[in-house]
Every structure is written in structure tokens, then in C-alpha cells.
C-alpha positions in Angstrom: 12.8 10.9 28.6 13.1 13.3 25.7 10.2 13.0 23.3 10.9 14.6 19.9 8.1 15.8 17.8 7.9 13.9 14.5 9.2 15.9 11.5 6.7 17.2 9.0 8.1 15.0 6.2 8.0 11.8 8.3 4.4 12.6 9.4 3.4 13.4 5.8 4.9 10.1 4.6 3.0 8.2 7.3 -0.3 9.9 6.5 0.1 9.1 2.8 1.0 5.5 3.5 -2.1 5.2 5.7 -4.4 6.9 3.2 -3.3 4.8 0.3 -3.3 1.6 2.3 -6.9 2.2 3.4 -7.9 3.2 -0.1 -6.7 -0.2 -1.3 -8.6 -2.0 1.5 -5.4 -3.3 3.1 -4.9 -3.7 6.8 -1.6 -2.9 8.5 -1.1 -6.6 8.9 -1.5 -7.2 5.1 0.9 -4.4 4.2 3.5 -5.5 6.8 3.4 -9.1 5.4 3.9 -7.9 1.9 6.8 -5.6 2.9 8.1 -8.2 5.3 8.3 -6.1 8.4 6.6 -6.2 11.8 3.0 -4.7 12.0 4.4 -2.3 14.6 6.8 -0.9 12.1 3.9 0.0 9.7 1.9 1.4 12.6 4.8 3.6 13.8 5.5 4.7 10.2 1.9 5.7 9.7 1.9 7.7 13.0 5.1 9.5 12.0 7.2 7.8 14.7 9.4 5.7 12.4 11.6 7.2 9.7 11.6 4.6 6.9 14.7 3.9 4.8 14.7 4.5 1.1 14.6 0.8 0.6 11.5 0.6 2.8 9.9 3.5 0.9 10.5 1.6 -2.4 8.9 -1.6 -1.1 5.9 0.2 0.4 5.4 2.3 -2.8 5.5 -0.9 -4.9 2.9 -2.6 -2.8 0.7 0.5 -2.8 1.1 1.0 -6.6 2.4 4.5 -6.3 5.8 6.2 -6.7 8.0 7.3 -3.8 7.3 10.9 -4.8 3.6 10.2 -4.1 4.5 9.3 -0.6 6.4 12.5 -0.2 3.7 14.7 -1.7 1.9 17.2 0.5 -1.4 16.2 -1.0 -2.7 12.7 -0.4 -2.1 10.3 -3.3 -4.8 10.4 -6.0 -7.8 8.3 -5.6 -7.4 4.7 -6.9 -9.0 3.4 -10.0 -11.0 0.2 -9.8 -8.3 -1.5 -11.8 -5.7 -0.6 -9.2 -7.9 -1.9 -6.4 -8.5 -5.2 -8.2 -4.8 -5.5 -9.0 -4.0 -5.1 -5.4 -6.5 -7.8 -4.4 -5.1 -10.2 -7.1 -1.5 -9.6 -5.9 -2.4 -10.8 -2.4 -3.9 -14.1 -3.7 -2.2 -17.4 -4.0 -1.2 -18.1 -7.6 -3.8 -20.8 -8.0 -6.6 -18.5 -6.8 -5.3 -15.7 -8.9 -5.3 -17.9 -12.0 -8.9 -19.0 -11.2 -10.1 -15.4 -11.0 -8.3 -14.2 -14.1 -9.6 -17.2 -16.1 -13.1 -16.4 -14.9 -12.8 -12.8 -15.9 -11.6 -13.8 -19.4 -14.5 -16.3 -19.8 -17.0 -13.7 -18.6 -15.6 -11.1 -21.0 -15.6 -13.5 -24.0 -19.3 -14.4 -23.3 -20.5 -10.8 -22.9 -18.5 -9.1 -25.7 
């Protein structure tokens, strides 16, 4: 069996996906569900063993709230703001739960400001 070494670009994409996913507090399972692929696909991509299509890169970058160019960057994507982390959590909630949380935050803000 001929094992090829992963390309530097594919490895870099995988590392950036893993880094951003972890920064958002997402599991591979959660990311795979949002991108609608198997968990193994995300695992292989993060390890540099799967070369994602442009369509896949677009989906992943949307879920991770970054651009495709951030996934290609040699430096890990910039640290997330609290707003980005909260937005990611909200995007994973059911609409009813998301509405409850946003209404709560609005009420809290109105009472404190």
C-alpha cells in the first residue's frame, strides 16, 4: 500500500479547521452535523488526510464564522471574540430556545441600562 504524505496546504487547512472549531467549543460531531457530513470526514480533514472541495470549505468557513482565506492562512485564525462564540452557540440552538435566550438578553439589557 502506497501511503502519501499529506500536502502542506491540506495539513494547514486541517489545523486551521481544528483550531477554530475548538476555539468555538464545537466538537467534531457538532461541526459535522452543521456541515452535513460524516464525523470521520471532519476528522480526516483535520488530520490532513482529506482534501475538502471548495463547496465544503465554504460550508465549514460559514459555520466557523471565518473566510475561506482564513482556512488557507499559514497562521491560525485570529482568536474569537465573545460575540462570535455566543453567536455560534445560538446558531446551534433550536429556534424556540434561541428566541428565549435573545428575549432574556434584551430584557436584561433594558433593566440594566
